[in-house]
N, C-alpha and C positions, 0 to 999 in steps of 0.2 A: 779759253772758256772759263777757267777757274777764277778769272778776275771779273766775270760778268755778274750781274744781279740775278736773283731768282727768276724774275719775269723774262729777262733776256735769255737765260738758259732754256727755259720752257718754250720760248718763241722759236729758238733755233731748232730744238728737237721736233716741235710741231711742224715747222716749215719743211724739214726733210721727210718726216713721216707722211705728211699729206701727199708729197710728190711720189714717194715710194708706193703708197696705197693707190694713187691715181693710175700708176703705170702697171702695177702687179696685182692689185686687189688684196695685198697682204700688208699688215702693219709691221713696222720694224720691231724686232725682239732683242737685238743686241746693239751695243754702242761702243765705238772706239773713239776715245777722246782725241780731239785735234792735238797733234804733237805729243800725245800720251800725257798731257798735263792735266792732273786731277787734284781735287781736294775733298775733304770730308763733306762739304756742302753739296758737291756734285753727286756724291753717292746717295745723299739724303733726298735730293730733288728729282733726279733722273731715274725713272722707274723702268730701267732696262738693265740687262746684264752687261757689265763692262768687259771688254776683251782687249787684249794687246796682240799677242802672237809673237813668234820668234822672227826677228828681223833678218831677211835674206838679202839685204843690201841691193834691192832690185831697182834702185834709182841710179846706181853708179857703176855697175859691172856689165860685162857682155853676157849674152844669153847663156853660154856654157857655164860661166862663173856663177850666175844666179841659180842655174839648175844644180850645180855641184853643192851650193850652200843649202838648198832644200833637201837634197838627198842625204848629205852628211848629218843634218840636224834631225832627220826623220826618226820618230819613235811613236809608240802607241799613245794616242790622245793629244798629240801636238797640234797647236793652231799655228798656221804659217801666215805671216803678215806680208802681203804684197800690194803693189799699187797698180791701178789700171787707169790709163788716160790715153788720149788720142796720140800723144807724142811718146808714149812709153811702150812701143811694140816689142822691145826685147823681153818684156815680162811674158807675153803670150808665147813667144818663141821658146823661152826657158821652160814654160809649162809643157810644151810639146816634147821636151826632152825628159823632164822630171817625172811627170805623171806615169808614162808607160814603164819607166825604170822602177818606180816604187810599186806599181801594180804587179810587176814580175816578182818582187820580193814579198808579195802577199798583202800589201797595204790596200785599204779602201779609203775613198774620199767621201765624206758625209757632211751634211749641214751641221751647223753648230747645235741646233736643237737635237738632232739625232745623236751627236757626239755625247752630250750630257746624258741623254736617255740610255744609250748603250753602256756608258761607264757607270751608271747607277748613281749619278751625282745630281743634286738639286743646287742650282746656282745660288750663291750667297749675294746679298745686296750690297755688301761693302768690300767686294774683292774685284780685281781686274785679272782675267784669266789669259794665260799664254799656253796652258795645256790643261787637259782634263784627264786625270789618271784614274784608272780603276783601282778600288781598294784591294790590296793584295793579301789581306790577313783573315779572310773568311774562315779558313781552316785552322785558325789558331785559337787558343784559349789563354786566359790570364794565368801566368805562372807565379808572378810576384809583383806586388805594387811597390814602386820605388818612392813615389811622392804623391800626396794628395793635399791640396791646400790652395794657396794663391801666392805665387811669386812673380813680381813685376819689376822690370828694370831694363835699362839699355844693354846693348851687347857688351859694354865695358864694365858692367857691374861685377865686382869681385865675388859677390854672394852666389853666383850661379854654380860655381865649382862645388860649394858645400851643399847647396839646396838640391841639386839635380844629380849628384854623384851616383854612378851605377857600379855595382860590385863586379869587377872584372872576372872574378872566380866563377860567378854564376854563369856568365856568358860563355866562358871557356868550357864549363861542365855540360852545357846544353849542346855543345858540339855542332854548331851550324843550324840547329833546329829551333831557332828563336827569332823574334823580332822585338824591337823597342818601339812602343807607341806613346806618343805625346799628345795631350789635349792642350790646346793653346789658343790665344787670340792675338793676332797681329797681321799687319800687311805683309811682313816678311815671313820667312819660314825658319823653323828651328834647325840647328845643326848639331850633330853629335861630334864631340871633340875627343880625340885620342891624344894623351900626353905622356911623355917619358922625359924624366928630368936627369937621370944619371947617364954618364957617358955621353954619347951623341944625343943631345936633346931633340925631342920630336913634338911638334904641334900639328895635328892633322885634323882638318874639318871634313866631315862626311855629310852630304845633304840627303834629305829623305827621298826615297823612291816614290813616295806618295805624300801629298799634302793638299788639303782643301780649304785652308784658312782657319780650320778648327781642330783638325786631327792630322797628325803626320806619323809615318811609319818608316823605320830604318830596318832593312832586312839583314840577317846574319851574313848572307852572301856578299853584300856590299862592304860590310865591316871586315870580313875575312879577306876580301880582295885588297882592301887598304893595308891590312897588316902584312899580307904577302908582299905587296909592293914596297912596304917599309922594311921588310926583312926581319920582323919581330913577331912575337906571339903574345897572347894575353898576359901570361905571368910577368913579362918584362914591362908592361905598362904601369905607370904610377897613378893614372887617373883617367876615367871615362865620365864625361858629363855632357849636359845639354845646355845650349845657350842660343840666343837669337842671332840670326845672320845679318840683321840690319837694324831696323827701328826698334823701339821699345816693344816688349812682348810680355804678356801675362801667361804663365804656365800654371795649369790647375791639376794636372795628373800625368804621371809617367808610369807605365806598366811594362814589365817584361812579359812578352807573349811566347807561348811554346806551341810549336807546330804539332797538329794532331796527325800522327802517322798510322792510326788504327784503321783509317778509311771509313769510320762509322759516322763522322760528323757530316751533317747535311748543310748545304748552303741556305742561309736565311734569306727570306724574301722581304725587301723593304716594304714596310707598311702592314705586314702580316702580324698584327698584334696578338691574335689568338692562336697563332701557329697551326692553322688548318691547311696551309699550303696554297691558299688563294687570297687575293685582295678583294674584299667585299665590304658592303655597308655594315656588316657585323663588326669589322675592325674599327670603323668610325664610331659606332655605338659604344664599343668597349672603351675607346679613348674618352668619349663624352662622359660616360659613367665614372671613369677614373678621375677626370678633372673636377667633377662635381662631388667627389669624395665618397661615392657609394659603389665602388667597383674595383676590380683588380685587372692588371694587364699581364697576359701570359709572357710576352716577350717585349720587355721595355726597350731593348736595343733596336728592334724593328721600327719603333715609333719615334726614336730620338734622332730626328733628321738633322738637327744642328750639333749633335754630338757633345752636349753639355751635361750629360748624365741626369737629365730630367725631362719631363714632358710638360710642354707649355702651349700657349695659344699659337705660337709659330709652328710647332710640330703639327697641331691640328689643321692649320691652313695647308701645310705641305701634304699631309695625308689626304685631305679633301681634294686638292689639285691632282695628286697622283691617282686617286680613285676615278676622278672625272676624265682623266686622259688615258685610262687603261682600256 
């Protein structure tokens, strides 16, 4: 599809959507690109959320193998990619094994719309989702800012090490009660890199426990587990830094967050700009006044839906949609 013209793409989307609506009475909300082949033009033209999903090889293995692949990959927020056709009955047989097994482990199966809603995430228009993770740092506050600005480059750019370096002593002193949060823009996710140059050299990449295309979080528990696996501690490291895992990336902010252990911090509600504990038209009015330059917002973070540290027309649209769907 990436090689089609705009009119051809829209024709394909309309053709399928018309049939789905005719059969179900519902329009399509999500889109999986044929062969997962995408380009920037497709994201601009196709007004649906792109999804991928973890591949469970359900076109080549027996039912038990397919079920094992689903069960071993399972985690909160995961989207599973499977194929259904008249000649692919092993897929339905695999589901008869996998679904009861995962339900026994406490998992639920929900629609994609419900998944985004439960995880508190608004789909971005230029991302393809294989999982939708819940933001894990609501009970954290900013301990120290490491970087604010704009650093852009490929994963091979040597400047990442100097630009995004994190003080190992601070992380060690926070004793597991911290997280590293990165604001970025890229199709790929950032990775946190542990390096040791003396003696037996080490280069270890840790991937975020949460990322949504704009914000990523690395938890202390994942970093501590990696250090334990490597058999070293913070003082032995020569460098901790952030870099892209794949394509070019722009990083605008890196913060060390500290976990609130007092038990006094309350969970913020998305869209609750006036911090009154409910989402109402008053929040929309507050955002309008602020955008017009004649008002203040009590909780900026609650209205910053795209996590770019500002309130803009995109945030207004997201707030309006959230209010209408509440």
